N, C-alpha and C positions, 0 to 999 in steps of 0.2 A: 569138465576135466579136473581131476583132483591132483594136487601136488603134495608130495610128502618129503619131509626132511627127517633125518634120523635123530638129530639132537639140536637143541637151540644153539644159536651162535654164542650166547653168553648166558651165564647164570648169575642171578643176583639174589640177595636176601629178600625173602618174601615179605612184602609190606601189606599193611591193612589200612583201612580208611583213616583211622586215627593218626597214623604216621604222617599223613599228608595235611592234617588240619593245622591251622596256625597255632603256635605255641600259646598264644594269649587266650585261646578258646578252651574253657573248662567244659568238656563234653560228658563228664560223669555226673549223672543225676541219681543219687541214692534214695531209694524209697524205703522208709522205715516202717511203713504200715502194711501188715500182712492182710491184703484185701479179702482173701478167702476166710480168714478168721473173723474179720469184722462182719462179713455178710452172714455168717452162720449165727452170730449173736445179736444181729440187729433187732430181731423180733422180741427179745427180752430186755432191751434197753429202753430207758426213758425217752419220750418223744423228742425232747430238746437235744439229747445226745444223738439220737437217730438222725435228726436233721443235720447236725454237725457232720456226721459221718457221710451223709449224702453229698454235702458240699466238698468234703475232703476227697471223696471218691471222684467227683467231677474234676477237681484240681489235679489229682493223680493221673486221670485219663488225659487231661490236657498236656501235662508234663511228658507223658509217654508218647503222645502224638508229636510233640516238639522234638523229642529224642529221635523218633523214627524219621522225621523230616530232615534232621541233621545227618542221620546215617545215609539217607538217600542223596543228600547234598554232597557229602564228602565221598560218596561212592561213584562220583561222576568224574571221568577223566578230563572232560572239558574244564571243570573247576580246578582240577590239578594243574592244567596248563595255564589257566588264568593266575593261579597263585604263584606259579614260577615266574610268570611275566611280572607280577607285582614285586617279587623279590628283587628283580633287576631294575625295573622301571616303575616305581611306585606311583609317580605323578602322571604317568601316561596311560590313558585308557586304551583298551584294545579296540581298534576300529571294527565296525560291524561287518565289513567285508571279510575280515579275518576271523571274527567270531563264527561266521558261517562255515569256516573251514576247520574248526576245532573238532576233536574226536568225539563221535557219538558213543564210544565204548564206556562201560562201567569199569570200576577198578576190578571187580570180580572177573569180568570178561578178560581184562588185560592180564591178570595173573594166570588165568587158565591158558592163555596163549603163550605166556612166558614159560610155563611149566610143561607145555605140550611137547611130545616127541614127534608128533605128526599132526597134520591138520588138513582139512579140506579147503582148497584155495577159494572156491566159490563162497563158502561160508565166511571165511576170513575177510574177503573183499567186501561182502555185504555188511557184516557186523561192524567193520572198521570204517565204513563209508568210503572205500576206495573205488576207483574207476578202472576196472580190469577188463571191460568189454573190448573185444577186438575190432568191432565195427564202429567205434566211437567216432563222432564227427568232430574234427579238430578245428580250432579257431585260427583266424588269419590275422588277428591283431597282436602286435608285438608288445608294446609298452605296458599294457595292463595285465597281460597273462603270460603268453609264451612266444618267444621268437621263433619257435619251431612249428612247422606245419606239414602235414603229410601231403598236401596238394598244392603248396605254394613255395616258391623260391624265397630264400631268406631276404634277398635284396628287395624283392617285391613287397614283402611284408614290412620291411623297414620304411619304404616309401609312404606307407599308409600312416606312419606315426611321426617321423622326424620332419622338421621344417627348417628353412634357412634362417639363420640368426638375424639377417638384415630385415626380416619382417617384424622383429621385436622393436617396433616404433609406432608412434601414433599414425594411423591410417595404413599400417601394414596389414597384410592379409595372410591367412593360412587356412589349410583344410584340416578340420578336426578329424581324428580317427573315429572308428566305430566305438561309441562309448557305452553300448549296451552291456549289461552284466555278463560276466564270463560264465560259461557252463563247462561241464565235463572236467572240472578240477577236483581231484580227490581231497579228502580230509587229511590233515596233518596227523601222523602217528604220534603218540606220546613218546618221549625220549627213550623209555625202556624198550619199546618195540622197534623204534627207528634204529637203535644201536644193534639190534639183533638181526636186522636185514643185512644181506651181503653188502660189502663196502660199495659206496656210491661211485662207480667208475665204469667206463666202457669195457674194461677187462672183465667185469662181473655181470654184464648185462644178461648173459645166458642164465646165470644163477637166479637173477631177479625174475626173469621170464618164467623159469621152471617153478620157482617158488609160488608165483601168483597164477600159474596155469595159463600163461599167455603164449600164443603161437609166435614163433620167430618170423613168420611170414605176414604177420598182421600189421595194420596201420598203427596200432598201439606200440608194437615193437619198434617201428621206424621213428615214431615220435619220441620214444624213450631214448633211443640211440642219439637222436639229434639233441635232446636236452642234456644228456651226459657229455656229449662233445662240446657243447657250449660252456658247460661248467668246467671242463678241463682245459679250455683254450687259455693260452698264456695271456695275462692281462697287459694292457698298454702301459707304457712308462708312467709311473706315478699312480697306478691304479692298484687298489687293494680290493679283492673280491672273495666271496665265499658262497657256496651253495649249501643250504641246510635242509635236512629232511625232517626237522621238528621245529615247532615254534620256539622251544627253549634254545635251540642252536642259533636261531636268527637273533633273538634278543641278546644272547650272550655275545654275539659278534658286534652288535650295535653298542652294547655297554662297554665292550673292550676298547672301542674307539672314542666314545663320548662320556663314559661313566653314566650316572643316572640323570645328569643335567642335559636333557634332550627334548626337543619338540618334534612332534610327528604331524605331517601334513598329508591329507588324503583328499580326494575329490571324486564323488560318485555321481555327480550330476550328468545327465544325458542330454541336456539342452545343447543343440547345435551338432548332435552326433552326425558325422560324415559330411558336414556342410562346410562351405567356404565362409569364413567369418572375418570381420574387420576388427583390428586392434584399435581401441580408443584410448587406452591408457597403459603405460608400462612403468613399473617401479622395481628397481633392483634391490634385493634384500642385502643389507650390509651386515647382518648379525652373524658373520662367520667368526667364530671364537678361536683365538690362538692359531689362525691359519688352517683350521680343520675344515676340510671340504664336506659337503653333505653326503649322505649315504642314500642311494636309491635301491629299493628292493622290489623285484618283480616276482610274481608267482608263476612258475613254469608248469607246463602240462606234463603230467606223470601220473601213474596209478595212485600214488599218495602225494601229499603236499610237498612241494619243493620250492624254496625261496632262493632267488639269485640276487644277492646284495653286493653292491660295489660302490667304492668311493674313489673318485678320480680327482687328483690334485688340480686345483684351479677351476673347478666346476662353479657355476653361478646359478642363482635362483632368482626368478622374476615373478612378481605379482602382476597379473594382467586383468584388464577389463575388456571384454569382447562384445561386439555387437552381432547379434544373431537374428536372422529373419525367420519368423514363425508365422506361417500363413501370410497375412497382409500386414503384419506388425513387426516392428523391430524391437527386440528386447536385449537387455544387457545382462551379462553374467560374469562373475569373477572366475579366474582360473590361475593356475600356477604352472610355470614352465622351468625346466632345468636345461642348462647348456653344459656339455662336456667338451673338453678340448683335447684333440689328439694330434700327434705329429703328422705332418703331411709328407714327410720324407724329404723335404727340401729345406729344412731348417725353420719352417713356420708351423703354425697350428691351424687345424681345421675344426670348426665348431660343429657339434652334433646336438641339436636341441629337440626336446620333445615335451609335450604337456604331461602333467600328472593326472592320471585318471584310473578309473576301475579299481582293480586290486593293488595297484602300485602304491608303495609306501615311500614317503620322502622324509628322511630323518635329518635334523639340523641341531648342532650344539646350541644349548640355551645360554645366553649371556648371564653371568652371575648377577644376582639381585632381581632377576625377573621372576 
């Protein structure tokens, strides 16, 4: 099923690959040797000059190959997303879980989409690495991917991820969630295309469905509505949050809170997945700078990449050592947990703790001098 729109949502100055290249890179290689002339005259030249020309020709071919390689490099939207990440967070590497969600588009494809007055939804979803299938099998794990699920209640999903803070002690116990890599998460659109999509809200879900050719009666439609509702929910007291539909939007949010002095923690280990584990060591991180709480980012299920980032005043981060049974052996692994505190309605606070795993990103302000 194809979807058509009459005009793009916004028009921008058309850019080319060199506009995205770092300013420090000199990408112009001028060739002063007219190869066609040299080849015509090689038979009449002395042998030593001819050998020189052969070497010169090889050098020219090498330079031309390097130039083509650079063109391909900077015609890559994923590299554009990396460059924009580096502009905000130079000292923080993009985690591999997020690299896998970068756009597969070339700049040429992106510009064609920006300039198009209509397009085929199936082709758009395929080219941009989106998940537009209506029969997609959604995930049940909350912390690492999406709190929304077409076949599970939200509270049931949360029970698979959160644990009681009293277990954060030596000999404490907890059940780890399903730590297997998340599937069915779409790629992040580059900022230019993300800004052209209908505004990210429940009021515009029909427009997004029509644009991507997705039925309003499908599982995908229900998961989209659930994700949008979670993004629109009012935050708790002391909570700052933002849903972003581009990698650029996510890092801009983090940089707006911490600047560039930030550390990023991730954990993609699957050791102990779904098992009851024993806590053998707990250490609370004290490097909260200037009272700034950490920021946790979850990747939500949606046709294209959506990050749900939130910072809750008073949140704490703990480094853990866990004992896991594998076969007949006991092995130990490190882990990180975050505890958020919410009002219980009776003047007290209720702790909500979860491990860091999967696609989840945990950002912390970096102490000066580190």
